[in-house]
C-alpha positions as CSV (number, residue, x, y, z in Angstrom):
1,M,-58.9,14.2,-34.6
2,D,-55.4,12.6,-34.3
3,C,-52.2,14.3,-33.2
4,D,-50.1,15.3,-36.2
5,K,-47.0,14.2,-34.4
6,C,-47.9,10.7,-33.1
7,G,-51.4,9.8,-34.0
8,A,-52.8,9.8,-30.5
9,D,-56.0,11.6,-29.7
10,A,-55.6,15.4,-30.2
11,V,-56.6,17.7,-27.3
12,M,-56.4,21.0,-29.3
13,H,-56.4,22.4,-32.7
14,A,-54.5,25.6,-33.4
15,A,-56.3,27.3,-36.3
16,Y,-53.5,29.8,-36.8
17,S,-51.1,26.9,-37.6
18,G,-53.4,24.1,-38.6
19,A,-51.8,21.8,-36.0
20,H,-53.6,19.1,-34.1
21,L,-51.7,18.0,-31.0
22,C,-52.1,15.4,-28.3
23,E,-51.7,16.3,-24.6
24,D,-48.0,15.5,-24.6
25,H,-47.1,17.3,-27.8
26,F,-49.2,20.3,-26.9
27,C,-47.5,20.8,-23.6
28,R,-44.1,20.4,-25.3
29,S,-45.1,23.0,-27.8
30,V,-46.0,25.6,-25.1
31,E,-42.8,24.9,-23.2
32,K,-40.7,25.1,-26.4
33,R,-42.2,28.5,-27.3
34,V,-41.5,29.9,-23.8
35,R,-37.9,28.6,-23.8
36,R,-37.4,30.0,-27.3
37,R,-38.6,33.4,-26.1
38,I,-36.2,33.2,-23.2
39,R,-33.3,32.5,-25.5
40,E,-34.3,35.2,-28.1
41,D,-34.7,37.8,-25.3
42,V,-31.4,36.8,-23.7
43,L,-33.2,36.6,-20.4
44,L,-30.4,34.8,-18.7
45,D,-27.4,37.1,-18.2
46,P,-24.5,35.5,-20.0
47,D,-22.2,36.6,-17.2
48,A,-24.4,35.0,-14.4
49,T,-22.5,32.5,-12.2
50,P,-23.4,30.3,-9.2
51,E,-21.6,32.9,-7.1
52,E,-23.4,35.9,-8.7
53,P,-26.7,34.5,-10.0
54,D,-29.2,36.3,-12.1
55,R,-32.1,37.1,-9.7
56,W,-35.6,37.1,-11.1
57,V,-38.7,38.2,-9.3
58,I,-41.9,36.6,-10.7
59,G,-45.2,38.4,-10.3
60,L,-47.3,35.5,-9.0
61,S,-51.0,36.3,-8.8
62,G,-52.3,32.8,-8.7
63,G,-54.1,33.1,-12.0
64,K,-53.4,30.8,-14.9
65,D,-50.8,32.9,-16.6
66,S,-48.5,33.5,-13.6
67,V,-48.7,30.0,-12.3
68,V,-47.8,28.5,-15.8
69,L,-44.9,31.0,-16.1
70,A,-43.6,30.1,-12.6
71,S,-43.9,26.4,-13.3
72,I,-42.1,26.4,-16.7
73,L,-39.4,28.7,-15.3
74,D,-38.9,26.4,-12.4
75,D,-38.8,23.3,-14.7
76,T,-36.3,25.0,-16.9
77,F,-34.0,26.9,-14.4
78,G,-34.8,25.4,-11.0
79,P,-31.7,23.2,-11.0
80,D,-29.5,26.0,-12.5
81,P,-27.4,27.7,-9.9
82,R,-26.9,30.7,-12.2
83,V,-30.6,31.7,-11.6
84,E,-32.3,32.6,-8.4
85,M,-36.1,33.0,-8.5
86,I,-38.5,34.8,-6.0
87,A,-42.3,34.7,-6.4
88,L,-44.0,37.9,-5.3
89,T,-47.7,38.1,-4.7
90,I,-49.7,41.3,-4.2
91,H,-52.7,41.2,-1.9
92,E,-55.1,44.0,-3.0
93,G,-57.8,43.4,-0.4
94,I,-60.6,42.0,-2.5
95,E,-62.8,39.8,-0.3
96,G,-63.6,36.3,-1.7
97,Y,-61.1,36.7,-4.5
98,R,-57.5,37.4,-3.5
99,D,-57.6,35.1,-0.4
100,E,-58.4,32.1,-2.7
101,S,-55.8,33.0,-5.2
102,L,-53.3,33.4,-2.5
103,E,-53.9,29.8,-1.5
104,A,-53.0,28.7,-5.0
105,C,-49.8,30.8,-4.9
106,E,-48.8,29.3,-1.6
107,Q,-49.5,25.8,-2.8
108,L,-47.5,26.3,-6.0
109,A,-44.6,27.9,-4.2
110,T,-44.5,25.0,-1.8
111,D,-44.6,22.4,-4.6
112,L,-41.8,24.2,-6.5
113,E,-39.8,24.9,-3.3
114,M,-39.6,28.5,-4.5
115,R,-39.2,31.5,-2.2
116,H,-42.5,33.3,-1.9
117,E,-43.1,36.8,-0.6
118,V,-46.5,38.4,0.0
119,V,-47.2,42.2,0.3
120,S,-50.5,43.9,0.7
121,Y,-52.2,47.2,-0.1
122,A,-53.3,47.3,3.6
123,D,-49.8,47.1,5.0
124,E,-48.2,49.3,2.4
125,F,-50.8,51.9,1.7
126,G,-53.4,51.5,4.5
127,I,-56.2,50.8,2.0
128,E,-58.0,47.8,0.4
129,M,-59.5,47.7,-3.1
130,D,-63.0,46.9,-1.8
131,D,-63.0,50.2,0.0
132,V,-61.5,52.1,-3.0
133,V,-64.2,50.7,-5.3
134,E,-66.9,51.8,-2.9
135,T,-65.6,55.4,-2.5
136,D,-64.1,55.9,-6.0
137,P,-62.9,59.5,-5.4
138,E,-61.5,60.0,-8.9
139,N,-64.5,58.5,-10.7
140,M,-62.3,55.8,-12.4
141,A,-62.5,52.1,-13.2
142,A,-61.2,49.9,-10.4
143,C,-58.3,48.8,-12.6
144,A,-57.1,52.3,-12.9
145,Y,-56.4,52.5,-9.2
146,C,-55.3,48.9,-8.8
147,G,-52.8,48.9,-11.7
148,V,-51.0,51.9,-10.3
149,F,-50.7,50.4,-6.8
150,R,-49.8,46.9,-8.1
151,R,-47.1,48.2,-10.4
152,D,-45.7,50.4,-7.6
153,L,-45.3,47.4,-5.3
154,L,-44.0,45.0,-7.9
155,E,-41.3,47.5,-8.8
156,K,-40.6,48.5,-5.2
157,Y,-40.1,45.0,-4.0
158,A,-38.2,43.8,-7.1
159,E,-35.8,46.6,-6.3
160,A,-35.8,45.8,-2.6
161,F,-34.9,42.1,-3.4
162,D,-32.1,43.4,-5.6
163,A,-33.7,41.7,-8.6
164,D,-32.1,41.8,-12.1
165,K,-35.4,41.2,-13.9
166,L,-39.1,41.4,-13.1
167,L,-41.1,38.7,-14.9
168,T,-44.8,38.9,-15.6
169,G,-47.3,36.5,-17.1
170,H,-48.5,38.5,-20.0
171,N,-49.7,36.2,-22.8
172,L,-50.1,36.7,-26.6
173,D,-53.6,38.1,-26.2
174,D,-52.5,40.7,-23.6
175,E,-49.6,41.9,-25.7
176,A,-51.6,42.1,-29.0
177,Q,-54.2,44.2,-27.2
178,T,-51.6,46.6,-25.9
179,A,-49.9,46.8,-29.3
180,L,-53.2,47.7,-31.0
181,M,-54.1,50.2,-28.3
182,N,-50.8,52.0,-28.8
183,F,-51.3,52.0,-32.6
184,L,-54.8,53.3,-32.4
185,E,-53.7,56.1,-30.0
186,G,-50.9,57.0,-32.4
187,D,-48.5,56.9,-29.4
188,V,-45.2,56.3,-31.3
189,R,-43.0,57.3,-28.3
190,Q,-44.8,54.7,-26.2
191,V,-44.1,52.1,-28.8
192,A,-40.4,53.0,-28.6
193,K,-40.4,52.8,-24.8
194,H,-42.2,49.4,-24.9
195,F,-39.2,47.9,-26.8
196,D,-36.7,49.0,-24.2
197,A,-38.9,48.3,-21.2
198,S,-40.2,44.7,-21.9
199,L,-40.1,43.6,-25.6
200,G,-36.6,43.9,-26.9
201,P,-33.8,41.4,-26.2
202,F,-31.8,42.4,-23.2
203,D,-28.7,42.8,-25.2
204,E,-30.4,45.4,-27.5
205,R,-32.3,47.4,-24.9
206,E,-31.3,50.9,-23.6
207,T,-31.5,50.7,-19.8
208,G,-33.7,53.1,-17.9
209,A,-36.7,53.0,-20.3
210,R,-40.2,52.8,-18.8
211,T,-43.5,52.0,-20.4
212,D,-47.1,51.4,-19.3
213,D,-48.1,47.8,-19.6
214,R,-51.7,49.0,-19.5
215,T,-52.6,47.0,-16.4
216,A,-53.4,50.3,-14.7
217,G,-56.4,51.2,-16.7
218,D,-57.1,52.9,-20.0
219,G,-54.6,55.6,-21.0
220,L,-52.7,56.0,-17.7
221,R,-49.0,56.6,-17.8
222,E,-46.6,56.1,-14.9
223,E,-43.9,58.7,-14.2
224,S,-40.9,56.7,-13.2
225,D,-38.1,55.9,-15.7
226,H,-36.0,54.0,-13.1
227,F,-37.1,50.4,-12.6
228,V,-36.1,46.8,-12.7
229,P,-36.4,45.8,-16.3
230,R,-39.3,43.5,-17.3
231,A,-39.6,40.4,-19.3
232,K,-42.7,38.5,-20.6
233,P,-41.7,34.9,-21.5
234,L,-45.3,33.8,-22.2
235,R,-46.0,36.5,-24.8
236,D,-46.0,34.0,-27.7
237,V,-48.6,31.7,-26.2
238,P,-52.4,32.5,-26.7
239,E,-54.5,32.9,-23.6
240,K,-56.6,29.8,-24.2
241,E,-53.5,27.6,-24.7
242,V,-52.1,28.9,-21.4
243,A,-55.4,27.9,-19.7
244,L,-55.3,24.4,-21.4
245,Y,-51.7,23.9,-20.4
246,C,-52.5,24.8,-16.8
247,H,-55.4,22.3,-16.8
248,L,-53.4,19.5,-18.4
249,R,-50.4,19.9,-16.1
250,E,-52.8,20.2,-13.1
251,I,-51.0,23.3,-11.8
252,P,-52.9,24.9,-8.9
253,A,-54.5,28.1,-10.1
254,H,-57.4,30.4,-9.2
255,M,-59.4,30.8,-12.4
256,A,-62.1,33.3,-11.3
257,E,-62.1,36.8,-12.7
258,C,-61.6,39.8,-10.4
259,P,-65.0,41.0,-9.4
260,H,-63.9,44.6,-9.9
261,S,-62.4,44.1,-13.3
262,E,-63.6,46.8,-15.7
263,E,-61.5,48.2,-18.5
264,A,-63.9,49.5,-21.2
265,Y,-61.4,50.4,-23.9
266,R,-59.3,47.3,-23.5
267,G,-62.5,45.2,-23.6
268,E,-63.4,46.7,-27.0
269,I,-59.9,46.0,-28.3
270,Q,-60.1,42.4,-26.9
271,S,-63.4,41.8,-28.7
272,L,-62.1,43.3,-32.0
273,I,-59.0,41.1,-32.0
274,H,-61.1,38.0,-31.0
275,D,-63.4,38.6,-34.0
276,L,-60.4,39.1,-36.4
277,E,-58.7,36.0,-35.1
278,E,-61.9,34.0,-35.7
279,S,-62.1,35.2,-39.3
280,H,-58.3,35.4,-39.9
281,P,-56.4,32.9,-37.8
282,G,-52.9,34.2,-36.9
283,T,-54.0,37.9,-36.5
284,R,-52.5,38.1,-33.0
285,H,-49.2,36.7,-34.1
286,S,-49.1,39.1,-37.1
287,I,-49.9,42.1,-34.9
288,M,-47.1,41.2,-32.5
289,A,-44.5,40.3,-35.2
290,G,-45.0,43.7,-36.9
291,Y,-45.2,45.6,-33.6
292,E,-42.0,44.2,-32.2
293,E,-40.1,45.0,-35.4
294,L,-41.5,48.5,-35.5
295,S,-40.9,49.1,-31.8
296,G,-37.2,48.3,-32.3
297,I,-37.0,50.7,-35.3
298,V,-38.7,53.6,-33.6
299,A,-36.7,53.0,-30.4
300,E,-33.5,53.4,-32.4
301,R,-34.9,56.5,-34.1
302,Y,-35.6,58.2,-30.8
303,R,-32.1,57.4,-29.6
304,E,-30.5,58.8,-32.7
305,D,-32.5,62.0,-32.4
306,G,-31.6,62.3,-28.8
307,D,-35.3,62.4,-27.9
308,D,-36.0,59.8,-25.3
309,G,-39.2,61.4,-24.1
310,K,-38.1,61.6,-20.5
311,A,-39.4,64.4,-18.4
312,S,-37.2,66.1,-15.7
313,L,-37.3,63.6,-12.8
314,G,-37.1,64.1,-9.1
315,E,-38.3,62.4,-5.9
316,C,-41.8,62.3,-4.7
317,V,-42.0,64.5,-1.6
318,E,-44.3,61.9,0.0
319,C,-42.7,58.6,-0.6
320,G,-39.4,59.3,-2.3
321,S,-40.2,57.4,-5.5
322,T,-38.9,58.8,-8.9
323,T,-41.5,61.1,-10.5
324,S,-41.8,64.0,-12.9
325,R,-44.1,65.8,-10.4
326,E,-43.8,67.0,-6.8
327,V,-46.1,64.1,-5.7
328,C,-46.2,60.8,-7.6
329,R,-49.4,59.3,-9.1
330,K,-49.7,56.7,-6.4
331,C,-49.5,59.2,-3.6
332,R,-52.0,61.5,-5.2
333,L,-54.5,58.6,-5.5
334,I,-54.0,57.6,-1.9
335,E,-54.5,61.2,-0.8
336,A,-57.8,61.3,-2.8
337,I,-59.0,58.1,-1.2
338,E,-58.1,59.1,2.3
339,A,-59.9,62.5,1.8
340,V,-63.3,60.8,1.2
């Protein structure tokens, strides 16, 4: 097949749009979608200046999504003195997996000349995921533990670095899965919170909202409503296109799956959406278009009703983090692990 734009050999066919694109025009298309999302979400603070730049912490795992996000952001804003970027990598303690991905993170950060910080479960919590999986005191999937710990450290260090935004590499498939999970659970309040936490344009959000990005396992909710706001500039790009872009641009990445990855419910939703997309190209885009519009509507509804769904908040007696309970979820999990 020939590229629709220039007639060169096409490297991909997007069934949802019918487009055939060569390497150059495909990469331009990905970059255009990411930059459009950045504009539409008003990611760059209009008041940012070289003297007081907008500081972004990028969650850099070394996987395809995070390295592509970091690369496009650096290409777009690297020379811009109004933006300061910090790459943050979390080392969970998974032998034969995270050490290799850390090498990809370090190589990319060096190539981009981007500040790179690494924090670990071992240093922060005194645990490693390999040990947690072996003991499993709560009888949960590994992702249920890991998501709570990862999110805690991402938010803790984003705040410690005085970040204005926390950027993650969630792609279109990730977000469509989360949207459908919220719909199927009938969790309207969660949909509203999702808008203010990571979906809505920054000039339309109500600050202080908090949502579960569902990287912590099926159905878990985090307590804190105080956090550095998130953004997901890759969320218009399908997962396979992120992978192809990463390959074509020769960006260093660790492509292996986590050996402990196991999220049963999300896996079912992933398979369902995949089958629908195969039969009805554009399903993922339609899910997200409707979900984003509805999330804005219900967010406004809850604000008007004065019902923001927030519990009475205090400080965790163990670590001081904001929580609706005496001891936060992270500390309760650590206590259960240490008790084994």
